[in-house]
N, C-alpha and C positions, 0 to 999 in steps of 0.2 A: 947915557945918551944912546938912542937907537942908532943902529947902522944906517947909512944911506940905503934907500930902497933897492937900488941896483945891486947892492951887496948882500941883501937878505936872501934866505934860502928859497928855492923853488921846489914845490911838491906837486906832482901830477897824479890825480886820481884817474885811473885808467882801467880798462878791461882789455885783455890780450887781443880779442877778436873784434873789438869795436873799431870801425873804420874812421870814426870821428876822432877817437883817441889816437889811432895810428897816425893820422895826419899831423897831430900836434907833436907826437914823438919824433916824427921826421923833422919838423921845424926846429925843435929843441936841439936835435943833432946837427942840423945845418948851421945853427947859430953857435954851436959849441958850448951850450949851457949845461952845467952840471945840475942835476935834479934828482930828487928821490921819486920813486913810484909807489903809490899805495893802490894795490889791486882792489877793484870793486867788482865782485862777481855778479854778473847780470843773470846768471842761471841758478845760483845756489841760494838756498833759504828763501825761495820765492823772489829772488832778486835783491841783492844787497843795496842796490840803488833806491829801493823802496823803504829802507830802514829809517826810523825817525832821525837818527844822528846825521845820516847823509842828507836827508831832505832839509834839515835845519841849515845845512851849508848851501845846498843847491835845491831850491824848491821845485824845480822841474824834475829832479831825480834822474838827470842825464849824466853820462860821462862823455867827454872829459870835463874835469874842473881843475883849475890851476890855482894853487895857493902860493902867493908871493908875500912872504912875511905874514902879516895879519890880513892881507887882502885876498879876496877870492874872485876869480874871473871864470866865466862860463862861456859856452859856445866856441867851437873850435876855431872858426875864422877870426873871432874877436881875440882869442888867445894868441893866435899866430901873428896877427897885426900888432898886438901889444908887445910881444917879445921882440918883434922886429924894430919897433919904435923905441924900446927901452934900452936895448943893447946895440951899440954901433959895432960895425957899420950896418946900416939897413941893407938887407940883401934879398929878402923874400918878395919885395915889390920894387919895380924899376923906379927911377927918379922922374922920368918924363911922364906927364899926365896921361897921354894917350896909351902909352905902354902899360901904365898902372891900371888903366881901365880895361885893357885887353886881358891882363893877368887876372884881375878880379872877375871878369866875365867868365873866363874858363873855369876858375875855381868855384864860382857860384853855380855854374851849370851843373857841376858834380854835387856840390854840397847842398844846394837848395832844390834842384830839380830831379836828380837821380836818387841820391842816397835816402832822402826821407821816405820815399815810397817803398823802400826795401829794408828798412831798419827793423830791429827786433820787435818793437811794440806794434808796428803795423802788421808784421807777419803773424805775431801772436793773436792779434785781433781778428785777422782773417781766419785763423785756425780755430780759436777757442770761442769766439763770439759769433762769427758768421758761418762757422762750420764749413769753410771752404776746403775742398779736398786737396791733397798734396799735389796732384797733377795740375790743378788750376792755380795753386799758389806758385808753382814753378813757372807757369806761363805768365803770371803777373810779374814775377821778378824779371824774367827775360824780356818782357815787353818794354819795361821802363828803362832797363839798362841799355837795351838795343836802341831805343829812340834817342836816348841821351848820347850814346856813343856815336850814332850816326851823325848827329849835329856836331859833336866835339871833333870827330875826325875831319869833317869838312872845315871847321874853323881853324884847326891846326894847320891846314894847308893854304890858308889865305895869305900867301906872300911872306910867310915867316921863315927866316933862315935860323939855323941853330939846332943844337942837339936835344933841346928840352922843349917844354911847352912854349917858352918865350926866350929866345936867345941861347947863349952858351953856358948858362948856369941854371940850376933848379930854382924854382920860385914857389910862391904860394900855390900856383896852379898845379905844379908837380906834387906838392904835398897832398893835394886833394885827389889827383888822378891815380897815383899808384895804389892807394888803398882801395879805390873803386875797381881797379883791375883785379886786385886780389879777391874782392867780393864777387866779381863776375866769374872768376875761375872757381871759387868756392861753390857757386850755384850752377856750374856747368853751362854758362852762357858762352856761346861761340864767339870767338874774337878774330877769326881769320879775315874778316872784312875791314879790319882796322890796323893797317900796317904802320901808320904814324903813331898811333897810341902804343902799339906793341914795341916799336923802336924806342920810344921815350921810356917806357917801363923797363926795358932791358938796360938802357943806359943808366937809369937811376939805380937799378939793382946792383950796379958795380960800386956804388958809393957807400962809404962807411955809415953815413947817417941813415941811409935807407936800410942797410943790413941790420943795424942795431935796433931800428924801430919795427922790424918785421914781427908779425904776431908770434911766430915760432920762437923768437928770441926773447920773449917776455917772461918775467919771473912767474907769472900765473898761468902760462901756457901748459896744457897737459903734457906730461912726459911722453916722449916718443917710445914706441915699443909695442 
């Protein structure tokens, strides 16, 4: 007889520098869920996410993918909501509907409006297909992160108390925000205009779930030195 689904193993297909995979790693840590990680190198061998075996599992060829027993779940926000609903207590989304909507709004601002314009396939298309110069690609990255963070900083200040994006504990929104701050730093986008964002990022950085999920802590991260 098969184990109950909640007792079946979790495997995350991840890439150390993928911000989408990063947000899922944070969520798994916040939920305290044991899981294996299978690295999928987006830069090696033409991108291992393009390999037939990976495409057979995830036809989009994206990371992350989560294997739960024989089931496969894709898209980072769907994965995060799935693990929150499957393992009690629910903690990544508040119980009250308006609060849930606010957290989803903040999370989707990052995951749907900022991140897709700066992810690897877009940057590769700008460089390799449209022949956009490095300086112009950098301007593109900065433009969309800045526009998104301008809005996010304002929304974080709309009467919300607490040390995180919403309230006194990290939520789905923090899972999305912290990797995007990492990405902004990676691309040298100035952050001094965003004190609320920086304060939340610093608070999250103190928590074990965020430390363990950091790109530098991943098994496929390049060795320092």
